[in-house]
SEMARKE-149095 format. One line per field, with one value per residue (C-alpha): residue number from 1; x, y, z. Coordinates in steps of 0.02 Angstrom, whole numbers. Each point is the difference from the previous one (the first is absolute). Layout:
BEGIN
pos: c(NUM:...)
c1: c(X:...)
c2: c(Y:...)
c3: c(Z:...)
end
This chain:
BEGIN
pos: c(1:2:3:4:5:6:7:8:9:10:11:12:13:14:15:16:17:18:19:20:21:22:23:24:25:26:27:28:29:30:31:32:33:34:35:36:37:38:39:40:41:42:43:44:45:46:47:48:49:50:51:52:53:54:55:56:57:58:59:60:61:62:63:64:65:66:67:68:69:70:71:72:73:74:75:76:77:78:79:80:81:82:83:84:85:86:87:88:89:90:91:92:93:94:95:96:97:98:99:100:101:102:103:104:105:106:107:108:109:110:111:112:113:114:115:116:117:118:119:120:121:122:123:124:125:126:127:128:129:130:131:132:133:134:135:136:137:138:139:140:141:142:143:144:145:146:147:148:149:150:151:152:153:154:155:156:157:158:159:160:161:162:163:164:165:166:167:168:169:170:171:172:173:174:175:176:177:178:179:180:181:182:183:184:185:186:187:188:189:190:191:192:193:194:195:196:197:198:199:200:201:202:203:204:205:206:207:208:209:210:211:212:213:214:215:216:217:218:219:220:221:222:223:224:225:226:227:228:229:230:231:232:233:234:235:236:237:238:239:240:241:242:243:244:245:246:247:248:249:250:251:252:253:254:255:256:257:258:259:260:261:262:263:264:265:266:267:268:269:270:271:272:273:274:275:276:277:278:279:280:281:282:283:284:285:286:287:288:289:290:291:292:293:294:295:296:297:298:299:300:301:302:303:304:305:306:307:308:309:310:311:312:313:314:315:316:317:318:319:320:321:322:323:324:325:326:327:328:329:330:331:332:333:334:335:336:337:338:339:340:341:342:343:344:345:346:347:348:349:350:351:352:353:354:355:356:357:358:359:360:361:362:363:364:365:366:367:368:369:370:371:372:373:374:375:376:377:378:379:380:381:382:383:384:385:386:387:388:389:390:391:392:393:394:395:396:397:398:399:400:401:402:403:404:405:406:407:408:409:410:411:412:413:414:415:416:417:418:419:420:421:422:423:424:425:426:427:428:429:430:431:432:433:434:435:436:437:438:439:440:441:442:443:444:445:446:447:448:449:450:451:452:453:454:455:456:457:458:459:460:461:462:463:464:465:466:467:468:469:470:471:472:473:474:475:476:477:478:479:480:481:482:483:484:485:486:487:488:489:490:491:492:493:494:495:496:497:498:499:500:501:502:503:504:505:506:507:508:509:510:511:512:513:514:515:516:517:518:519:520)
c1: c(4227:122:-71:-177:57:79:-167:-94:122:-15:-192:6:117:-110:-154:85:54:-177:-76:125:-27:-189:13:114:-117:-150:83:32:-175:-102:13:2:-161:-18:18:-135:-124:32:-26:-159:-68:38:-86:-149:-11:6:-131:-118:-177:-133:-149:-66:-117:-134:76:-151:19:-155:-1:47:161:68:138:52:20:-164:-88:-152:-154:82:154:115:129:-19:143:119:16:172:46:25:-89:-176:-83:83:-148:-106:-176:53:-39:-181:43:-26:141:-49:111:-32:-35:-130:-81:-18:-73:-127:-53:27:-61:14:-88:34:-117:-70:-112:-167:-181:-84:-167:-116:-142:-141:-88:-173:-138:-166:-165:-107:-160:-133:2:-133:-45:-48:-122:-185:-155:-167:-133:-186:-75:-174:-80:-34:29:133:-93:143:189:107:166:-15:179:135:161:-91:71:-123:3:-58:-188:-24:-166:23:-178:-184:-109:-186:-57:-177:73:91:-156:-100:135:2:-189:4:128:-94:-164:87:86:-169:-82:129:-47:-187:10:91:-150:-38:57:179:-34:-72:143:130:-77:-4:180:56:-87:82:172:-16:-48:146:125:-64:31:173:45:-47:121:-135:84:-27:-70:-139:-40:-16:-119:-108:-6:-63:-147:70:-47:85:122:-30:186:160:173:156:162:185:72:178:96:75:-25:-148:88:-160:-177:-141:-143:-100:-144:-167:74:-70:118:-10:58:190:37:155:-44:159:178:100:188:107:168:88:103:36:87:143:-2:179:52:159:99:2:188:-17:-157:93:82:-164:-67:-169:18:157:9:-23:32:-116:31:-115:32:-136:104:185:117:-137:14:-149:37:-106:3:-22:-163:-25:90:-126:9:-14:118:-48:63:5:121:78:-40:-84:-108:53:-119:69:-109:28:-77:-72:-8:-69:-54:153:1:-141:-60:66:167:158:135:182:28:165:10:161:72:120:167:34:181:162:62:140:-64:63:-83:-125:104:148:-87:9:-146:7:-160:93:125:48:176:83:168:112:150:150:127:23:-47:-41:-176:-61:-171:-91:-160:-114:-163:-119:-143:-119:0:-42:-11:188:84:-3:48:149:-13:160:145:45:57:-29:122:51:-6:-124:-23:-165:23:56:10:-80:141:131:-91:6:187:31:-93:105:162:-43:-24:151:110:-24:69:147:154:-95:131:140:7:-18:-50:-136:-159:1:-64:-173:-112:-188:-20:-20:56:-90:-20:-156:-121:-133:-177:-102:25:-128:77:-149:21:187:-23:97:-21:163:36:167:128:50:48:135:-2:-182:4:-134:-25:-38:-175:-111:-50:-44:117:-23:127:82:-22:-81:168:43:-142:31:88:-80:-133:-72:128:151:139:58:116:-69:21:-144:-38:-145:-84:-139:-35:-43:28:155:69:122:142:103:-53:123:-37:108:19:-152:10:-115:-145:50:-180:-33:-173:-57)
c2: c(1080:-41:-174:72:107:-153:-95:146:12:-186:11:141:-97:-154:104:78:-170:-69:145:-17:-187:22:127:-114:-151:105:57:-180:-67:135:0:154:98:-55:-184:17:75:-139:-136:80:19:-182:-57:111:-69:-178:27:128:-25:5:-13:-96:-147:-71:-133:-115:3:108:113:156:101:157:120:25:-120:-40:-134:-106:-6:-144:104:-93:104:13:-90:104:-50:41:38:-163:-93:-65:113:132:103:113:-70:-177:-57:-9:-112:-188:-109:-167:-116:-36:-182:50:121:-143:-115:130:33:188:104:188:128:185:129:96:143:-60:53:-95:-52:-76:-123:3:-168:-26:-130:43:-68:25:98:60:182:76:125:-143:-88:25:-53:-35:67:23:162:-69:-149:-154:-183:-92:-89:-68:-13:16:-9:-128:-34:95:16:4:128:127:135:178:6:-187:-49:-55:-29:51:71:31:147:65:173:-7:-49:141:127:-55:18:173:59:-78:85:166:-10:-37:143:124:-51:8:175:73:111:43:152:34:-31:-173:-46:59:-103:-157:26:18:-164:-88:71:-59:-175:-2:56:-138:-131:67:-1:-184:-32:-38:-7:138:-129:-48:183:37:-147:61:175:-71:-79:-175:-117:7:-143:-121:-34:98:-66:53:3:0:176:-57:-147:-106:-146:-35:6:-3:-63:8:-10:-161:-33:39:100:165:147:169:169:20:-186:-51:-153:-9:65:15:30:58:-91:77:95:-50:64:-72:52:-18:10:107:4:161:31:-6:102:167:-60:-49:130:10:-24:-108:-166:-170:-180:-140:-187:-143:-181:-47:65:-35:112:121:180:118:186:132:170:59:98:30:-13:-24:127:-126:-130:-174:-7:-191:-20:176:12:127:-53:55:-16:-55:0:-138:-34:-176:-63:-175:16:-96:101:-61:85:-85:-55:34:102:48:185:86:189:68:153:98:55:183:-10:-97:-39:-105:-177:-169:-171:-37:-152:115:81:-86:71:-27:95:146:36:-57:-60:-23:-90:98:-88:112:-117:-184:-95:158:60:152:0:166:61:66:97:-74:77:-66:-183:-99:-189:-20:164:123:183:48:178:-6:-119:-66:92:-38:-131:-77:-190:-70:-180:-73:-183:-81:171:-69:-129:137:96:-155:-17:180:-17:-153:85:149:-110:-113:150:63:-161:-35:109:153:34:19:169:-10:-184:-51:-85:-188:-67:-72:-115:10:-182:-161:-165:-167:-162:-100:-83:90:-58:114:144:132:95:118:72:-34:-107:-159:-122:-77:-131:65:-47:101:184:42:188:7:-145:-86:-188:-100:41:25:177:111:128:133:10:170:-24:-128:-58:-86:-125:-36:-168:-49:-133:-103:-124:105:11:180:115:175:169:104:163:68:139:30:-86:-179:25:-94:31:-114:95:-148:-178:-133:-183:-126:-190:-90:-40:-63:115:104:37:-20:73:177)
c3: c(2760:-138:-3:-25:-145:-81:7:-79:-146:-33:-6:-129:-113:5:-41:-149:-65:19:-95:-141:-13:-5:-138:-102:25:-46:-159:-50:44:-88:-189:-106:-23:-181:45:133:-126:-125:131:64:-177:-40:159:-38:-175:61:135:-80:67:-134:117:149:-21:115:117:-29:-189:-29:-154:99:-12:80:-55:183:147:90:102:-41:114:97:38:-122:-96:-188:-89:-107:-182:-69:-179:-93:138:15:-128:-107:-62:109:13:-45:177:-59:-146:-3:-70:-76:-98:-184:42:129:-125:-125:132:55:-180:13:-147:-22:-108:-28:72:-148:-51:-69:-13:139:-75:129:-23:126:11:72:4:-80:-60:-154:28:-123:-51:113:-137:-117:116:-44:96:-87:118:-41:67:26:84:-105:-39:-102:-139:-105:9:-157:97:138:64:92:-100:-167:-123:-71:-132:19:-37:21:84:181:64:-21:139:29:105:24:31:-166:-95:82:-42:-182:-12:79:-126:-146:53:27:-171:-83:97:-65:-179:38:74:-148:-38:181:95:49:184:-31:-116:126:139:-106:-58:181:44:-148:46:180:-58:-122:133:116:-134:-39:184:2:-145:-129:-171:-129:-120:121:34:-186:-23:145:-75:-165:89:23:141:169:22:142:28:-17:-52:96:-101:46:14:-46:-73:137:118:113:169:104:-37:126:-124:6:-119:84:144:60:10:82:-66:12:17:-100:-104:-107:11:-162:8:-145:19:-151:128:181:155:99:183:63:184:7:162:99:-23:-191:-26:-12:-161:-86:-122:-84:-188:14:-90:81:-48:55:-6:49:43:-126:-147:32:-99:-51:60:0:-8:84:85:178:-1:186:168:139:143:143:74:58:179:10:-147:-5:-185:-115:-146:-174:-147:-168:-155:-127:-171:-5:-179:-10:183:61:161:109:159:156:-75:100:-87:27:-33:-42:8:-78:89:-112:75:36:-63:17:176:76:21:61:-13:137:52:40:149:170:99:188:33:80:-139:-174:-44:-170:-22:-120:-80:38:-82:-41:157:99:38:93:86:-21:76:-136:-11:-127:-98:-132:-50:-155:-13:-23:49:144:1:111:64:105:26:-175:-155:-183:-65:167:7:126:55:-64:46:164:83:158:11:-15:135:113:-39:50:164:48:-50:109:154:-29:-40:178:76:-117:15:58:132:-128:-83:-189:1:-123:61:-7:-166:30:-97:17:-51:97:-77:1:-98:-31:-121:-103:41:-114:-122:-51:-146:-13:176:14:157:37:144:65:133:63:131:152:-25:130:-35:57:125:-104:6:-158:-64:-153:-46:-148:-76:-135:-142:-27:-187:-116:-72:164:-23:-183:25:165:20:144:66:-48:131:15:96:23:83:67:90:101:-97:127:166:-44:-188:-62:-174:-93:-83:-61:-45:-60:-41:94:-3:73:185:133:41:150:43:184:12:26)
end
């Protein structure tokens, strides 16, 4: 029993020593509370997470950890790491050398009155209100022609042709007899005089309805002889645009023998597309040009917008009235019509070339800093020939890319893909720098400076697994082709703007070498 008590006392002593040693070790291992706070703060400062980026390099960030649709974790971006500013994950970084090679130009978005010019094709037509037909109102025969050719100019009152009509001769004799009877019955009763005057008035009205001249009627009233023939005269000054009269022919009442058109003023019938017709206003000015008179502009006014649409061409006819001094404008001529549409006020605009339109959305590249560009989706409005209204997405004064923007867009797409396969597994690592260009060497076969196309027989292109071949490229800008001619040996870089469309971004002459062409 004494021995058991001795074992128990020994165990208690050992336990006490262990507890004291643990306390002393703990005191040494754990620093003071203040030191712990400082260390934690330093670690937090060094490893502060700004945001989380898409693991495939897509322009998508998150303030909290998340996974992409494939189940991959978003990669944390630490302060001082990949990108330091919120939102910069959407920016495209391109070196200054690359910018110069691509021929990048920028222009500031600005407030301007967006005047629009509607263009339409048209044709010259005679003014329908100035077309006159010469139509006898009785049956007869053409005895003599004074104007015998279509296209002949005539003056108002000029004799056109002479006709003979038995009905006309009879009507003249009736009037002449009635006029003489009124004079003979001057002493007769009132009833007899009234009857004769009614007969004379009816004969006179018949002659007037047949367009007998006042001079002939006065001669008949004086007791002159009835004329065998009657002369028809031009009702207006103009051009004979139609002539059916032939000497000796018989005509019937209402048959048009001549058509005289006054061309001192003409119409232009312009075909305006359906989407533009809402901006066309009656009374607005118009400018007309013709291939027949280069450099000459004819001014007119819109007098009528037709109420129907031509289904085949989706156009609406617009009538423009033009003065025609010297008769330069001839019916049947084709014309180019410009209809200015005044602006409603100043709006934010960018050059048309700044907008990349994919069909589903419109993108503008905004220069955030030197060598850094941010793609923005924009909503566009009205357009002119050179500028487009931006309703949302770009502010006044921001620099937008107006040249080589499609090449920058291609660069950004490649960077996004390559960035997902570089050091994506390492937190805070930047995407691998990518180049959208492929390099090759070859010999120039042909150069078309007007279209910017160049044909090159080039060697193999390892980056595309291409063999040597001959193919056509488009130059990113005209300066690249300035010193290039057929037979020149060159080294060049190119990118694919659209499927099958290859654009040269850099072209450098090199010492002549054997043609690498191996057939296409």
